[in-house]
N, C-alpha and C positions, 0 to 999 in steps of 0.2 A: 088692518089696522098694526098688525105686527112688523110691517115692514117700514110703517112711518115710525114706529117704535126704536126700531133697530137704525133706521139712518138717524134720528135723533141722537141715540149714543155714541154713533160713531163721531158726528159732528161735534158733538160735546168733549168726546176724547182729544180730536185733533186741537180743539180751541186751547185745551187745558195743557196740551204738549206744548205748542206753540207759546202760551203765557210762560211755563216753566224754562225755557229755552231762551227767551228774552231776558227774563228775570236774570239766570245766570250769566249772559251777555253782559247785561249792565251790571251785575255785582262783580264780575271777576275784571271786565274792563274799567269799571271807575272806581276799583279797589284803591289802585295806587292814586288817583287824585283824590278819592275823599278820606285815605289814610293820614292820620296826622304825622307831622314831621317837622323838622325845622330847616331853615335854609340859609344856607352858608355861601360865601362868596370867595372864590380864589382867583387870584389875578397872575396871567402868565405873560411873559416877556418872551414870547417863541412862537412858533406855528402852531396852531392844534388841530391841524390837518389830520382826520382819522377820527377827532371825537365830534361826536353826534348827541342832539338831544336824546335822553334816555337810555346815555351810554351809563355803564355799570359804574359805581363809585365802590373801591373796596379797601377795607382796611387789612392790610398784611394778608391780601389774597380773598379775605371773605366779603361778599358782598354786604353793604352797609347801607346802599342809597343809589341814586340814579342823578344822572344829570338833568337839572330842570331848563335851563336855557345857557346860550351862549351867542355873546355880542362884544363889539367892541367897546370898552370901557369909555367915560366920560372924557378923559384926555386925549383919546384918539390915538393912543399909542399900544396900551397894554390889551389884554383879551380878557374878558370878565366872565367866567364860568360860575354858574348858580347851581348849587348842589343840594338835594333834599335827601337829607338823612332820615333813618327808621326813627320813630317816636322816643324810644329807650337810649339813643346816642347822643351823646354830650361831646361836642370836639373843644378840647381848651387850648391854651395856647403853646402847648409842646407837640401839637399835632402839626406835620408839614405835608402839603400835597405835591404830587409831582406825576407827569404824565407817561403811562408807560404803553407799550405797543405789545398786541398780541400777535407774538411770532412774527412771520414775514408777510403777513396780511396787510399790514398797515392801520388794521383797527384800533384804536386807542380807549384808553380808558383811565379814570383818576383813583392813582394809588396813594392811601393816607397810611403814614408811618409815624412814627414817634422820635422826636429829634433827640439825637444824642448830646452829652452834656459838653463835647469839645466842636459840635457843627456849628459852625456860624451861619447868621441868617443871611441867605441870599436871595431874599423876596425882594421885589421891585418897590421902589419908593412910589407912596400915590401923594397925588397932588390934588387930590378931591376927596370929598367925606362920603365913604360908601354908605349904602342904604341897608346891608346886611353884615352881622358878623364875617370879620375876615379871618380865613384859614391861611396861613404861611405857604408859600410856594419854593419850591427850589428845581433849577433847570433840570431837564430831563437827561438820561444819559447820551441819548445822541446829540444833543446840543453842548454836553459837556465834552464830548469826543470832539468835535468840530471848532469850539473855541479853543482846546489844546492844540489842535493843528494849526489853527488860524495865530495862535501865540507863537508857535514855532517857528511858522513862516516869517511872521512880524519880527522876532528876534533874528533871522538869517538874513531878513532883506536888510536890517540895522546894521549889520557887521560890514564893515570896510573890507571887501572880499579883495578888491583891486589892492587896496594897500598891502593886506597880509600878503597876496601873491608875489607883489614886487619886494615886499621885505624877505620873502622865504627866497625869491630869486637871487638877490643881492647876497644873503649869507651863503646861499649854495656856490655862488660865483667866487666869494672871497676864499672860501673852503675849497675850491677847485684850484683858485689861484695859489694860495699858500702851499697846497700839496705839489703842484707842480714847481714851485719854487724850491720847495724841501727836496725834491728828487733831483733838479737841475742840480742843486746844490751839492749833493750827495755824490752826484756821478763826476762832477768837475774835481770833487775833493778823491774819488776813486783814480781819475784819471792822473792828475797831480801826484799823488803817492805813487803810482805804479812808474810814472815817468822818474821820479826822485829816486826810486829802487833801481831802474835802468840807469841812471847817472852814475849810483854808487858802485853797481856792477862791472859796468864799461869805461873803458878811458876815452878821451875825448878822440885819439886815433881809432880806437877800436868802434866807436860809435860812428864815425866818418865812413869808416870801411863798410860796416854792418849798413849802412845807409845807400854806400855806392853800390853794394852787392844787392840789396833789395831792388834798387832803380835797374841793373842787368838783369835780374831776374825777372822783373817786369816787363823790360824790352823783348827779352828772349821768349817769354811765354805770350807774348802779344806777336811775334814772327813767326812762332810754333802755331798759333790759332790761325793766323793768316795763311799758313802753308795749307794746314788742313781745310781751311774753306776753299782754299783752291784747287785743292786737290779733288774736293766733294763735288765743286762746279763741273771739272774736267770730266770726272767719273758720269756725273749727272748727263753732260753733253755727249760723251762716247755712248752712254746706253740710251739717250733719245735719236743719236744719229743712225746706230747699229742696231735699233729695236728690232726689226724683221728678222736680221742675221742671229741675233741673240735667241730670239724665239724658235728659231728653226733648229739651233746648235742644242736648245733644250730639248726640243722634240726627237732630234736624232740621239742624243744621250739618253734619252728616257728608252728610245726603240732598242739602242745597243743593251742598255740595261735588261730589256725585256728579252733579246736574244741568248745572252750572257748567261741568263738564269736558265733558258731552256737549254742551251749547250751542257750546265752543270748538272741538270737534272738528267739528262741523256747519258752523261759522264757517267752518273752514280750508279743508274741502271746497268751500265756497260760493265762498270766494275764489280755489280753484284753478279752478274752471269759470268764473267772471268773467273772469279773467285770460284765459282761452282765447277767450272770447266777445270781447274786448275786441281780442285780436291779430288775430281774424278782419276785425271791423270796420275794423280800422286797414289791412288790406292792400286791403280792398274800397276804402276812401276812396281811398287812394294810388293804384289803377287809375282811378278815376272822375276824379280830377285830372289824371292824367295824359292822360286822353281830352279833357278839356276845354282842356288846354293846346294839345292837338294840333289840335282844333277853331278855338281861336282863333289859331293862326298860319294855318290856311288861310283864315280870315276874312280876315285883316289882309292877306293875299297877294292876294286877289279885290278888296280895297276899293282896294288900290294899283292894280292893273290896270285896274280900271272910272275911277278917276280918271285915268290916263295915257290911255286909248283907252276912251271910252265906248261905240264902236260893236263892241268885241270883247264885250260883255255878250251881243249877240245872234248876231253871225257869228263868234265864236272857239270853239275846241274845248275840251273841258273840260280842266282844269290838271291832270298826273300827281301821283299821290299820293306825298307825302313818304316816303322810306324809313327 
């Protein structure tokens, strides 16, 4: 009996839990659909790729509703976006809607904002009667960027680039021609001025003599150059004809220079040895001369003593040596 009571309690608890869970799912799931709000329509003349049903509708970053549906407008041109706002939000004619992108993901949402006083109305014109209050729209930032680039390209295409290039080329050619004419005229004027100064300095006879001298100098210079060319050619032929002899002569000359260098080295060594021998002989001669000088003094003393005392030659003692 106790077992049946426990099973009944468990079953009742499970059923109650399931009822609570289903009730919560129904409450939270249907709250958006059952919640009261107002439907507004916005018409965009651009792609709404990335905008889906239930995408958020924000007013300056604050969520105020969601996208109810997205479809093609009755004119088969515009895109109709129905937005369901919160119960306490009323959109007036100063509100403008714009498509915004969330980062680089490509997910879109509808951004609501208040128009400025100087902002012009850029909403597309409607050729049909809408079923809901209409919120003004303006192009997205991406569409504005592409429109600006398209306008720039159209303006560039409308320019007569070829005509501008031709005119610029003609202008540059005219400037170049003018500069060349100016430079040639200046050079011509300088030449004429130089010739006039020469005419003032030189008389006709002197001028004629100068011209003849110049011609003669030119001829002499030409003859000299021709002679030099002939000489160079002859030297080249001689060198080519006697290339082997010249090579052998250069080798013999190099060998002779090496032998001369060796001879000079040996001569230098011989001179060094001779110098040492001469110094030794000089020292020996000096000693010999000193000995001869001393012997001569001793002989003179002996002769003087014999001359004064002849008997001392036999009876006297030897003379002391000089220190």
